[in-house]
C-alpha positions as CSV (number, residue, x, y, z in Angstrom):
1,X,-17.3,-1.9,20.3
2,X,-14.7,-2.4,23.0
3,X,-11.2,-3.5,21.9
4,X,-7.6,-3.2,23.0
5,X,-6.2,0.1,21.8
6,X,-2.5,-0.8,21.9
7,X,-1.6,2.1,19.6
8,X,-2.8,4.6,22.3
9,X,-0.9,3.0,25.2
10,X,1.7,5.1,26.9
11,X,5.2,5.2,25.5
12,X,7.9,3.1,27.2
13,X,10.0,6.2,27.2
14,X,9.6,9.2,29.5
15,X,10.7,12.9,29.7
16,X,11.6,12.9,26.0
17,X,12.3,16.7,26.2
18,X,15.1,16.0,28.6
19,X,16.8,13.4,26.4
20,X,19.9,14.1,24.2
21,X,19.4,14.0,20.5
22,X,21.5,10.8,20.3
23,X,19.2,9.1,22.9
24,X,16.1,10.2,21.1
25,X,17.3,8.8,17.8
26,X,18.6,5.6,19.5
27,X,15.2,5.1,21.1
28,X,13.3,5.7,17.9
29,X,15.6,3.3,16.1
30,X,15.2,0.7,18.8
31,X,11.4,0.8,18.5
32,X,11.6,0.7,14.7
33,X,13.6,-2.5,14.8
34,X,10.6,-4.3,16.3
35,X,8.3,-3.5,13.3
36,X,9.6,-6.1,10.8
37,X,9.2,-8.8,13.5
38,X,5.6,-7.8,14.0
39,X,5.0,-7.9,10.2
40,X,6.6,-11.3,10.0
41,X,4.1,-12.7,12.4
42,X,1.2,-11.8,10.1
43,X,2.6,-13.0,6.8
44,X,-0.1,-15.7,6.7
45,X,-2.7,-13.0,6.9
46,X,-1.0,-11.0,4.2
47,X,-0.8,-14.0,2.0
48,X,-4.5,-14.6,2.1
49,X,-5.2,-11.0,1.3
50,X,-2.7,-10.9,-1.6
51,X,-4.1,-14.1,-3.1
52,X,-7.6,-12.7,-3.0
53,X,-6.6,-9.4,-4.5
54,X,-4.6,-11.1,-7.3
55,X,-7.6,-13.3,-8.2
56,X,-9.8,-10.2,-8.5
57,X,-7.3,-8.3,-10.6
58,X,-6.6,-11.3,-12.9
59,X,-10.4,-11.3,-13.5
60,X,-10.3,-7.6,-14.5
61,X,-11.1,-6.0,-11.2
62,X,-9.5,-3.0,-9.5
63,X,-7.8,-2.6,-6.1
64,X,-8.9,0.3,-3.9
65,X,-7.2,1.5,-0.8
66,X,-9.2,3.7,1.6
67,X,-8.0,5.5,4.7
68,X,-7.7,8.7,6.6
69,X,-4.7,10.8,7.7
70,X,-1.4,9.0,7.6
71,X,-3.1,5.7,6.6
72,X,-4.9,7.3,3.7
73,X,-1.7,9.0,2.5
74,X,0.1,5.7,2.6
75,X,-2.6,4.1,0.4
76,X,-2.5,7.0,-2.0
77,X,1.3,6.7,-2.2
78,X,1.3,2.9,-2.9
79,X,-1.4,3.3,-5.5
80,X,0.5,6.2,-7.2
81,X,3.6,4.1,-7.6
82,X,2.0,1.2,-9.4
83,X,1.7,2.8,-12.9
84,X,5.3,3.9,-13.2
85,X,6.7,0.8,-11.6
86,X,4.6,-1.8,-13.3
87,X,3.0,-0.1,-16.3
88,X,-0.6,-0.5,-15.2
89,X,-3.1,2.2,-16.0
90,X,-3.6,4.7,-13.2
91,X,-7.2,3.6,-12.6
92,X,-6.4,-0.1,-11.7
93,X,-5.0,0.7,-8.2
94,X,-6.7,3.6,-6.6
95,X,-6.1,5.4,-3.3
96,X,-9.0,7.1,-1.6
97,X,-8.4,9.4,1.3
98,X,-10.9,11.0,3.7
99,X,-11.1,14.7,2.8
100,X,-10.0,14.2,-0.8
101,X,-7.0,15.6,-2.6
102,X,-6.6,18.4,0.0
103,X,-6.0,15.9,2.8
104,X,-2.9,14.5,1.1
105,X,-1.0,17.6,2.2
106,X,-3.3,19.2,4.9
107,X,-5.5,17.8,7.6
108,X,-9.3,18.1,6.8
109,X,-11.2,18.6,10.0
110,X,-13.6,15.7,11.0
111,X,-13.2,14.0,7.6
112,X,-12.3,10.6,9.2
113,X,-15.4,10.7,11.5
114,X,-17.9,10.5,8.7
115,X,-19.1,6.9,8.5
116,X,-21.0,7.4,5.3
117,X,-18.5,9.4,3.3
118,X,-16.1,6.6,2.6
119,X,-18.7,4.6,0.7
120,X,-19.8,7.7,-1.2
121,X,-16.2,8.4,-2.2
122,X,-15.9,4.8,-3.5
123,X,-19.2,5.2,-5.4
124,X,-17.6,8.1,-7.3
125,X,-15.4,5.4,-8.9
126,X,-18.4,3.1,-9.6
127,X,-16.9,0.4,-7.3
128,X,-18.6,-3.0,-7.7
129,X,-18.3,-6.6,-6.7
130,X,-15.7,-7.0,-9.4
131,X,-13.3,-4.9,-7.3
132,X,-11.4,-5.3,-4.0
133,X,-11.3,-2.7,-1.2
134,X,-8.6,-2.6,1.4
135,X,-9.2,-0.3,4.4
136,X,-6.1,1.2,6.1
137,X,-6.4,2.5,9.7
138,X,-3.8,2.2,12.4
139,X,-6.4,2.4,15.2
140,X,-8.8,0.2,13.4
141,X,-11.6,2.5,14.6
142,X,-11.8,5.1,11.9
143,X,-15.5,5.5,11.0
144,X,-14.7,6.7,7.5
145,X,-13.0,3.3,6.9
146,X,-15.2,1.0,8.9
147,X,-18.3,2.5,7.3
148,X,-16.9,2.1,3.8
149,X,-16.0,-1.6,4.4
150,X,-19.4,-2.3,6.0
151,X,-21.1,-0.9,2.9
152,X,-18.9,-2.9,0.7
153,X,-19.7,-6.2,2.5
154,X,-23.4,-5.5,2.3
155,X,-23.0,-5.3,-1.5
156,X,-20.8,-8.3,-1.9
157,X,-17.6,-6.4,-2.5
158,X,-14.6,-8.2,-1.0
159,X,-12.7,-6.4,1.6
160,X,-9.4,-6.4,3.5
161,X,-7.7,-4.2,6.0
162,X,-4.4,-3.2,7.5
163,X,-4.7,-2.2,11.2
164,X,-2.4,-2.1,14.2
165,X,-4.8,-3.0,17.0
166,X,-6.4,-6.4,17.7
167,X,-10.1,-7.0,17.4
168,X,-11.0,-3.6,15.9
169,X,-14.2,-2.4,14.2
170,X,-12.4,-2.1,10.9
171,X,-11.0,-5.7,11.1
172,X,-14.6,-6.9,11.9
173,X,-15.8,-5.6,8.6
174,X,-12.9,-7.1,6.6
175,X,-13.0,-10.5,4.8
176,X,-9.2,-10.6,4.9
177,X,-7.9,-8.6,8.0
178,X,-4.2,-8.0,8.5
179,X,-3.6,-7.0,12.2
180,X,0.0,-5.9,12.7
181,X,0.5,-5.2,16.5
182,X,3.5,-3.1,16.9
183,X,2.8,-1.8,20.4
184,X,3.0,1.7,21.9
185,X,4.7,4.4,19.9
186,X,7.9,6.3,20.9
187,X,5.8,9.4,21.2
188,X,2.5,8.3,22.8
189,X,-0.2,7.9,20.2
190,X,1.9,9.1,17.3
191,X,0.8,6.3,14.9
192,X,2.7,7.9,11.9
193,X,5.7,6.2,13.4
194,X,5.8,2.4,14.0
195,X,2.2,1.9,12.9
196,X,2.8,3.9,9.7
197,X,6.0,2.0,9.1
198,X,4.2,-1.3,9.5
199,X,1.5,-0.3,7.2
200,X,4.0,0.8,4.5
201,X,5.8,-2.5,4.8
202,X,2.6,-4.5,4.4
203,X,1.5,-2.3,1.4
204,X,4.9,-2.9,-0.2
205,X,4.5,-6.7,0.3
206,X,0.9,-6.7,-0.8
207,X,1.2,-4.7,-4.0
208,X,4.5,-6.2,-5.1
209,X,3.2,-9.8,-4.6
210,X,0.0,-9.0,-6.5
211,X,1.9,-7.4,-9.4
212,X,4.2,-10.4,-9.6
213,X,1.2,-12.8,-9.5
214,X,-0.7,-10.9,-12.3
215,X,2.4,-11.0,-14.6
216,X,3.9,-7.6,-14.3
217,X,7.3,-8.9,-13.4
218,X,9.6,-11.4,-15.2
219,X,12.4,-13.1,-13.4
220,X,13.2,-10.2,-11.0
221,X,12.7,-7.4,-13.4
222,X,10.1,-4.6,-13.8
223,X,9.7,-5.3,-17.5
224,X,6.6,-3.1,-17.8
225,X,7.9,0.0,-16.0
226,X,7.2,3.4,-17.6
227,X,10.1,5.1,-19.2
228,X,9.5,8.5,-17.5
229,X,13.1,9.6,-16.9
230,X,16.7,9.0,-17.9
231,X,17.4,6.7,-14.9
232,X,14.5,4.4,-15.9
233,X,15.5,4.5,-19.6
234,X,19.1,3.5,-18.6
235,X,17.8,0.7,-16.3
236,X,15.5,-0.5,-19.1
237,X,18.3,-0.4,-21.7
238,X,20.5,-2.6,-19.5
239,X,17.6,-5.0,-18.9
240,X,17.1,-5.3,-22.7
241,X,20.8,-6.0,-23.2
242,X,20.8,-8.6,-20.5
243,X,17.7,-10.3,-21.8
244,X,18.6,-10.3,-25.5
245,X,22.3,-10.6,-25.4
246,X,22.7,-7.3,-27.2
247,X,26.1,-5.8,-26.6
248,X,25.4,-2.4,-28.3
249,X,24.0,0.0,-25.6
250,X,22.7,2.5,-28.1
251,X,21.0,-0.2,-30.2
252,X,19.3,-1.6,-27.1
253,X,18.2,1.9,-26.0
254,X,16.8,2.7,-29.5
255,X,14.9,-0.6,-29.4
256,X,13.5,0.1,-25.9
257,X,12.3,3.6,-26.8
258,X,10.7,2.5,-30.0
259,X,8.9,-0.4,-28.2
260,X,7.9,1.5,-25.1
261,X,8.7,-1.2,-22.5
262,X,11.4,-3.7,-21.7
263,X,8.9,-6.6,-22.3
264,X,8.0,-5.3,-25.8
265,X,11.6,-4.5,-26.7
266,X,12.7,-8.1,-25.8
267,X,9.8,-9.5,-27.9
268,X,10.7,-7.3,-30.8
269,X,14.4,-8.3,-30.7
270,X,13.3,-11.9,-31.0
271,X,11.2,-11.4,-34.1
């Protein structure tokens, strides 16, 4: 499938090895500043994807991210932050990466080129049409991802994607494609840079919007966050005090720890 591989185009900057450190950093920063503008242009695409994912999750379905390399790691990262931030069980948002757990820290040779393995990896989680699968691939050409999305669509499993080239094979297999075109990288082809930043921004927007829509946020507070460290306990205590009008910090803290979440503590204070 022929398509425009913008992510592989030559950098606008040359002879990087001859540049001063200040010039290198300034150039990278200049390119990074263009990423939010590219994301802004596709907010309507992100909105369609977020609405579809929220509908599935409200009906009891799960959200899967699937990708390879940097894209896969970003999916795993976003998925791993949902339980502590929003109090969801760890198996509601799942990151699947080509090459498995090893690939989170080390490259796994040829893992992204296997067009069948992505679907097999999803099958390990008993994925079904109740769930939603989002493919993440900067190039939009990763066989591991496009193969997984194609298999999902054949079985009626709704799909989305986050890619950084227009008209890609991955986008062709997605019901709700998000195509963020950030242009050539500072270092030619180094898609962990602007493309990776764009994907991270979209993932933040997607998962945050979905969590708000399914009721995991009240006002602007993470009322279901897990109390896994002293910082979060302190934050939660102050949220309880603000929501209930309690002036006694220790009393609010005790109520929070006994209840297990801000939401439950506020409810208990009202009983």
